[in-house]
MISE-786333 format. One record per residue (C-alpha): x, y, z. Coordinates in nm, 3 decimals, decimal comma. Example, Ala and Ser with C-alpha at 12.3 -4.5 7.8 and 13.67 -1.06 7.14 Angstrom:
+---------+---------+---------+
:      px :      py :      pz :
+---------+---------+---------+
:   1,230 :  -0,450 :   0,780 :
:   1,367 :  -0,106 :   0,714 :
+---------+---------+---------+
! end
This chain:
+---------+---------+---------+
:      px :      py :      pz :
+---------+---------+---------+
:  10,733 :  12,478 :   7,574 :
:  10,907 :  12,404 :   7,886 :
:  11,147 :  12,176 :   7,698 :
:  11,255 :  12,470 :   7,494 :
:  11,377 :  12,623 :   7,805 :
:  11,598 :  12,337 :   7,944 :
:  11,683 :  12,179 :   7,605 :
:  11,972 :  12,392 :   7,489 :
:  11,953 :  12,258 :   7,146 :
:  11,599 :  12,396 :   7,099 :
:  11,646 :  12,720 :   7,306 :
:  11,722 :  12,942 :   7,000 :
:  11,758 :  13,255 :   7,226 :
:  12,019 :  13,087 :   7,445 :
:  12,203 :  12,943 :   7,142 :
:  12,205 :  13,294 :   6,961 :
:  12,347 :  13,462 :   7,275 :
:  12,605 :  13,185 :   7,334 :
:  12,735 :  13,168 :   6,975 :
:  12,734 :  13,553 :   6,958 :
:  12,935 :  13,590 :   7,265 :
:  13,182 :  13,332 :   7,142 :
:  13,207 :  13,543 :   6,821 :
:  13,289 :  13,839 :   7,024 :
:  13,567 :  13,675 :   7,227 :
:  13,412 :  13,481 :   7,510 :
:  13,638 :  13,183 :   7,585 :
:  13,379 :  12,933 :   7,725 :
:  13,510 :  12,647 :   7,936 :
:  13,228 :  12,414 :   7,779 :
:  13,058 :  12,369 :   7,440 :
:  12,697 :  12,321 :   7,369 :
:  12,710 :  11,945 :   7,390 :
:  12,896 :  11,959 :   7,737 :
:  12,630 :  12,219 :   7,859 :
:  12,342 :  11,978 :   7,762 :
:  12,516 :  11,682 :   7,922 :
:  12,561 :  11,873 :   8,242 :
:  12,198 :  11,977 :   8,257 :
:  12,066 :  11,620 :   8,196 :
:  12,329 :  11,471 :   8,437 :
:  12,222 :  11,702 :   8,719 :
:  11,836 :  11,669 :   8,661 :
:  11,889 :  11,278 :   8,633 :
:  12,058 :  11,288 :   8,981 :
:  11,741 :  11,435 :   9,142 :
:  11,495 :  11,169 :   9,035 :
:  11,283 :  10,949 :   9,255 :
:  11,513 :  10,665 :   9,168 :
:  11,809 :  10,840 :   9,299 :
:  11,662 :  10,965 :   9,631 :
:  11,824 :  10,698 :   9,845 :
:  12,165 :  10,754 :   9,677 :
:  12,147 :  11,137 :   9,744 :
:  12,046 :  11,075 :  10,096 :
:  12,350 :  10,862 :  10,168 :
:  12,611 :  11,036 :   9,978 :
:  12,584 :  11,401 :  10,116 :
:  12,602 :  11,676 :   9,881 :
:  12,622 :  11,529 :   9,541 :
:  12,690 :  11,850 :   9,355 :
:  12,965 :  11,945 :   9,581 :
:  13,144 :  11,614 :   9,506 :
:  13,057 :  11,638 :   9,138 :
:  13,224 :  11,983 :   9,109 :
:  13,538 :  11,871 :   9,307 :
:  13,591 :  11,607 :   9,050 :
:  13,528 :  11,823 :   8,739 :
:  13,808 :  12,084 :   8,762 :
:  13,740 :  12,194 :   8,431 :
:  13,409 :  12,355 :   8,508 :
:  13,521 :  12,474 :   8,864 :
:  13,589 :  12,834 :   8,771 :
:  13,245 :  12,850 :   8,584 :
:  13,053 :  12,701 :   8,863 :
:  13,233 :  12,878 :   9,141 :
:  13,204 :  13,215 :   8,954 :
:  13,575 :  13,274 :   8,960 :
:  13,758 :  13,538 :   8,744 :
:  13,988 :  13,340 :   8,500 :
:  14,335 :  13,443 :   8,379 :
:  14,647 :  13,272 :   8,235 :
:  14,832 :  13,313 :   8,555 :
:  14,723 :  13,164 :   8,886 :
:  14,930 :  13,322 :   9,164 :
:  14,844 :  13,100 :   9,457 :
:  14,593 :  12,846 :   9,563 :
:  14,493 :  12,681 :   9,898 :
:  14,200 :  12,447 :   9,959 :
:  14,034 :  12,691 :  10,197 :
:  14,062 :  13,002 :   9,985 :
:  14,009 :  13,110 :   9,623 :
:  14,318 :  13,165 :   9,417 :
:  14,479 :  13,489 :   9,315 :
:  14,491 :  13,557 :   8,936 :
:  14,768 :  13,742 :   8,752 :
:  14,708 :  13,979 :   8,454 :
:  14,958 :  14,182 :   8,260 :
:  14,904 :  14,543 :   8,119 :
:  15,168 :  14,656 :   7,847 :
:  15,285 :  15,011 :   7,904 :
:  15,292 :  15,207 :   7,578 :
:  15,532 :  15,452 :   7,722 :
:  15,766 :  15,263 :   7,959 :
:  16,063 :  15,414 :   8,144 :
:  16,361 :  15,290 :   7,973 :
:  16,467 :  15,126 :   8,291 :
:  16,151 :  14,938 :   8,347 :
:  15,996 :  14,638 :   8,173 :
:  15,700 :  14,738 :   7,968 :
:  15,464 :  14,475 :   8,130 :
:  15,276 :  14,574 :   8,450 :
:  15,138 :  14,279 :   8,654 :
:  14,795 :  14,326 :   8,810 :
:  14,701 :  14,066 :   9,098 :
:  14,337 :  14,027 :   9,194 :
:  14,116 :  13,778 :   9,381 :
:  13,975 :  13,513 :   9,144 :
:  13,653 :  13,518 :   9,368 :
:  13,566 :  13,886 :   9,404 :
:  13,791 :  14,059 :   9,141 :
:  13,928 :  14,286 :   9,408 :
:  14,274 :  14,409 :   9,308 :
:  14,571 :  14,371 :   9,539 :
:  14,655 :  14,745 :   9,613 :
:  15,025 :  14,706 :   9,588 :
:  14,975 :  14,640 :   9,221 :
:  14,786 :  14,947 :   9,146 :
:  15,053 :  15,153 :   9,319 :
:  15,301 :  15,053 :   9,051 :
:  15,093 :  15,212 :   8,776 :
:  15,109 :  15,566 :   8,661 :
:  14,810 :  15,763 :   8,731 :
:  14,536 :  15,822 :   9,003 :
:  14,374 :  15,473 :   9,096 :
:  14,229 :  15,574 :   9,439 :
:  13,870 :  15,495 :   9,323 :
:  13,960 :  15,166 :   9,160 :
:  13,932 :  14,848 :   9,365 :
:  13,796 :  14,586 :   9,123 :
:  13,888 :  14,453 :   8,777 :
:  13,586 :  14,591 :   8,631 :
:  13,649 :  14,947 :   8,777 :
:  14,001 :  14,927 :   8,629 :
:  13,871 :  14,834 :   8,290 :
:  13,609 :  15,112 :   8,305 :
:  13,862 :  15,357 :   8,388 :
:  14,098 :  15,255 :   8,101 :
:  13,795 :  15,257 :   7,850 :
:  13,712 :  15,603 :   7,951 :
:  14,081 :  15,748 :   7,892 :
:  14,112 :  15,908 :   7,550 :
:  14,465 :  15,791 :   7,518 :
:  14,535 :  15,505 :   7,758 :
:  14,885 :  15,454 :   7,863 :
:  14,819 :  15,078 :   7,891 :
:  14,721 :  14,783 :   7,662 :
:  14,459 :  14,612 :   7,861 :
:  14,356 :  14,323 :   7,634 :
:  14,418 :  14,068 :   7,911 :
:  14,204 :  14,257 :   8,146 :
:  13,915 :  14,307 :   7,896 :
:  13,919 :  13,937 :   7,821 :
:  13,915 :  13,839 :   8,185 :
:  13,611 :  14,064 :   8,263 :
:  13,426 :  13,947 :   7,948 :
:  13,474 :  13,580 :   8,045 :
:  13,354 :  13,633 :   8,395 :
:  13,038 :  13,823 :   8,294 :
:  12,949 :  13,546 :   8,034 :
:  13,048 :  13,280 :   8,282 :
:  12,792 :  13,404 :   8,535 :
:  12,525 :  13,419 :   8,265 :
:  12,596 :  13,079 :   8,149 :
:  12,603 :  12,933 :   8,504 :
:  12,259 :  13,079 :   8,559 :
:  12,120 :  12,934 :   8,241 :
:  12,268 :  12,588 :   8,314 :
:  12,117 :  12,576 :   8,682 :
:  11,781 :  12,725 :   8,564 :
:  11,772 :  12,459 :   8,299 :
:  11,834 :  12,184 :   8,547 :
:  11,533 :  12,310 :   8,748 :
:  11,316 :  12,317 :   8,440 :
:  11,423 :  11,976 :   8,343 :
:  11,350 :  11,832 :   8,697 :
:  11,007 :  11,972 :   8,679 :
:  10,936 :  11,861 :   8,326 :
:  11,038 :  11,510 :   8,413 :
:  10,848 :  11,497 :   8,741 :
:  10,544 :  11,247 :   8,754 :
:  10,348 :  11,502 :   8,963 :
:  10,378 :  11,850 :   9,114 :
:  10,468 :  11,732 :   9,466 :
:  10,740 :  11,521 :   9,374 :
:  10,877 :  11,776 :   9,128 :
:  10,869 :  12,055 :   9,400 :
:  11,063 :  11,836 :   9,648 :
:  11,332 :  11,746 :   9,393 :
:  11,370 :  12,123 :   9,310 :
:  11,394 :  12,207 :   9,673 :
:  11,659 :  11,942 :   9,727 :
:  11,865 :  12,065 :   9,415 :
:  11,841 :  12,427 :   9,533 :
:  11,948 :  12,356 :   9,879 :
:  12,258 :  12,129 :   9,749 :
:  12,355 :  12,395 :   9,493 :
:  12,342 :  12,677 :   9,745 :
:  12,540 :  12,475 :  10,003 :
:  12,798 :  12,381 :   9,713 :
:  12,824 :  12,745 :   9,596 :
:  12,769 :  12,982 :   9,898 :
:  12,765 :  13,297 :   9,688 :
:  12,512 :  13,165 :   9,441 :
:  12,195 :  13,234 :   9,655 :
:  11,964 :  13,054 :   9,403 :
:  11,603 :  13,135 :   9,510 :
:  11,325 :  12,879 :   9,513 :
:  11,071 :  13,174 :   9,504 :
:  11,222 :  13,316 :   9,183 :
:  11,207 :  12,985 :   9,029 :
:  10,846 :  12,952 :   9,122 :
:  10,758 :  13,275 :   8,980 :
:  10,926 :  13,187 :   8,647 :
:  10,742 :  12,861 :   8,614 :
:  10,403 :  13,019 :   8,712 :
:  10,483 :  13,278 :   8,419 :
:  10,532 :  13,001 :   8,178 :
:  10,223 :  12,828 :   8,296 :
:  10,390 :  12,505 :   8,287 :
:  10,247 :  12,337 :   8,592 :
:   9,880 :  12,349 :   8,465 :
:   9,788 :  12,638 :   8,701 :
:   9,935 :  12,465 :   9,009 :
:  10,167 :  12,688 :   9,199 :
:  10,523 :  12,595 :   9,259 :
:  10,566 :  12,840 :   9,548 :
:  10,383 :  12,712 :   9,861 :
:  10,194 :  12,958 :  10,069 :
+---------+---------+---------+
! end
């Protein structure tokens, strides 16, 4: 039963969700084969045989993410868009979206740019000031999308905004599935409870250090495993 949780090929609930979201427009950065490969690669790194390697090479996950730019936005939980406005190593990039004005002033271009933080989705205020309407209560991409969706005759075509928010929402759910599956795989492959627990602790510490906003909880993981009764009534959460 535990294998059905971490083996994405056998996890029918996850596959159903993943393919359904793609059919609804989700632009995933990885396919099912790549997801499975990441899960097994991460879990394999936290085996007894690799303990000395992990101890002498710092945060293995942080290094792995840096060398796999394709999945960087997925793992870091960034908002994605076609335009990257700026980037520096010490801060997340800004993204650029465009709204098409259905009723533009003849002197103005119909495209209206929106700049937002790729990390938080917070919109640069000056770009909102260039739009027609009241945007005082709008601060994030989600709030902007909700405002447009609630307008009976929206002045703007907001397809790019809608795509960005959908991708971000699905990315966060997919990221959680991947990391939860890594934990389940580590536990399933452990020779005993104690070594499995130690490996999971190591993984959770590394993943939280590599992705500060993730806040993955060892306690929540323990509750999930206990609920599934996959450790033969042995508790993962230490008292």
